[in-house]
C-alpha positions in Angstrom: -24.3 144.3 32.7 -24.6 141.3 30.7 -21.6 142.3 28.8 -19.7 143.1 31.9 -20.4 139.5 33.4 -19.3 137.6 30.0 -16.0 140.1 30.0 -15.4 139.1 33.8 -15.9 135.5 33.0 -13.7 135.7 30.5 -10.6 137.3 32.4 -11.4 134.8 35.2 -11.1 131.8 32.3 -8.1 133.5 30.8 -6.2 133.6 34.3 -6.8 130.3 35.3 -5.4 129.3 31.8 -2.6 131.5 32.4 1.3 130.5 32.2 1.2 126.7 33.4 3.9 124.0 33.2 2.3 121.0 31.9 3.9 117.8 32.5 3.7 115.3 29.9 4.8 111.9 30.6 7.2 110.5 28.4 7.8 113.7 26.3 10.6 113.0 23.6 11.1 116.7 22.8 15.1 117.2 23.0 16.7 120.3 23.4 20.3 120.8 22.4 22.6 122.6 25.3 25.5 125.1 24.7 28.0 122.3 24.3 25.9 120.9 21.3 24.5 117.7 23.4 21.1 116.9 23.1 18.9 116.1 26.2 15.6 115.5 27.3 13.7 118.5 29.3 13.6 118.2 33.0 10.4 116.1 34.3 8.4 116.1 37.3 5.1 114.2 38.1 3.2 113.3 41.2 0.2 111.3 41.7 -1.6 109.4 44.3 -3.7 106.2 45.0 -5.3 104.2 47.7 -4.2 100.9 48.5 -6.9 99.6 50.8 -6.8 102.1 53.8 -3.4 103.7 53.0 -2.9 106.6 50.8 0.3 106.7 48.8 1.7 109.5 46.8 4.5 109.1 44.2 6.8 111.7 42.6 8.9 110.6 39.8 11.3 113.3 38.7 14.1 113.1 36.1 16.9 115.3 34.7 19.8 115.0 32.2 22.8 114.2 34.0 26.3 115.5 33.2 27.9 113.2 35.7 26.8 110.2 33.1 28.6 109.5 30.0 27.4 110.8 26.9 26.0 108.5 24.3 27.2 109.1 20.7 25.1 107.7 18.1 26.4 106.3 14.6 26.2 109.6 12.8 27.9 111.4 15.7 25.5 113.0 17.5 25.8 113.1 21.4 23.4 112.8 23.7 23.2 113.4 27.7 21.6 110.5 29.5 19.1 111.0 32.5 18.6 110.5 35.9 15.0 109.2 37.0 14.0 109.8 40.8 11.1 107.9 42.2 9.9 108.9 45.7 7.1 106.9 47.5 5.4 108.0 50.3 3.0 106.1 52.2 0.7 107.4 54.7 3.2 110.4 55.5 6.0 108.0 55.7 8.8 107.3 53.0 8.6 104.0 51.8 10.7 104.3 48.9 13.4 106.9 47.5 15.7 105.9 45.1 17.4 107.4 41.7 17.5 105.2 38.6 19.9 105.3 35.7 20.7 103.0 32.6 23.8 101.5 35.1 20.9 100.1 36.9 19.8 97.9 34.0 23.0 97.1 32.5 22.9 93.2 33.4 19.7 92.9 31.7 20.6 94.9 28.5 21.8 93.8 25.1 25.4 95.4 24.7 24.0 98.0 21.8 21.8 99.4 24.4 24.5 99.8 26.9 26.6 101.7 24.6 23.9 103.7 22.6 20.7 103.9 25.0 19.7 106.4 27.4 17.1 105.8 30.1 14.1 107.9 29.0 11.2 106.8 30.8 9.6 106.0 34.2 6.0 105.9 35.0 3.3 104.4 37.0 1.5 101.5 35.7 -0.9 99.9 38.3 -0.8 98.6 41.8 -1.6 95.0 43.0 -1.8 92.8 46.1 0.4 95.7 48.0 2.8 96.1 45.4 3.5 99.2 42.9 4.4 98.6 39.4 6.1 100.8 37.3 7.3 100.8 33.8 11.1 102.0 32.7 12.4 102.3 29.5 16.1 102.6 28.1 15.9 103.4 24.5 18.0 104.6 21.6 17.6 108.5 21.4 15.3 109.8 18.7 14.1 106.0 18.0 11.3 103.8 18.7 14.0 101.1 19.4 13.6 100.4 23.3 14.3 97.8 26.3 11.2 98.0 28.7 11.3 97.0 32.3 9.1 96.6 35.1 10.1 98.2 38.4 8.4 96.4 41.4 8.1 97.9 44.8 7.0 95.8 47.3 4.7 96.7 50.6 8.1 96.8 52.5 9.6 99.3 50.3 11.9 96.4 48.6 12.3 96.6 44.9 13.2 94.4 42.0 13.5 95.2 38.1 13.0 92.8 35.4 12.3 92.8 31.7 8.9 94.0 30.9 7.6 90.7 28.8 3.9 92.1 28.7 5.3 95.4 27.0 3.0 97.1 24.1 4.6 99.9 22.4 1.2 101.7 22.2 1.2 102.0 26.0 4.2 103.4 27.1 4.9 106.9 25.8 8.2 107.7 23.8 
């Protein structure tokens, strides 16, 4: 009886740990597609928080975008750039929905990042005074060289992008 219980519990445990997609923020694992272009895997992350009495749910997705120009590094290696999508729902109503690419940061990017960088990160940072703060990042592929940004979403759904001058490399997964 005791052995059957242990085996049964083991099977329940194994079933609950079966094949699951583990979503990791900032995964830097690149794969080569059929055309020999390196790209980051698709990404999806959903979380929620309370802002006072308001429930806020945000979803971040990204995927390599064949419509965006490829980036070719100094060694001739090709990388596909990414499109990040952010959906924010507040109390069941869409507050914000927009796609972001490296082009959204162009006016604030150094020339070398405009040419050789890809957008490779978007993640929630914190909420403060009704605003939501997200970290965004344009980086050289397969490198720790990056330009960090803050995406600030206002309580009315307005937004602004600005360089993140408080960026700590240990805080943003690459």
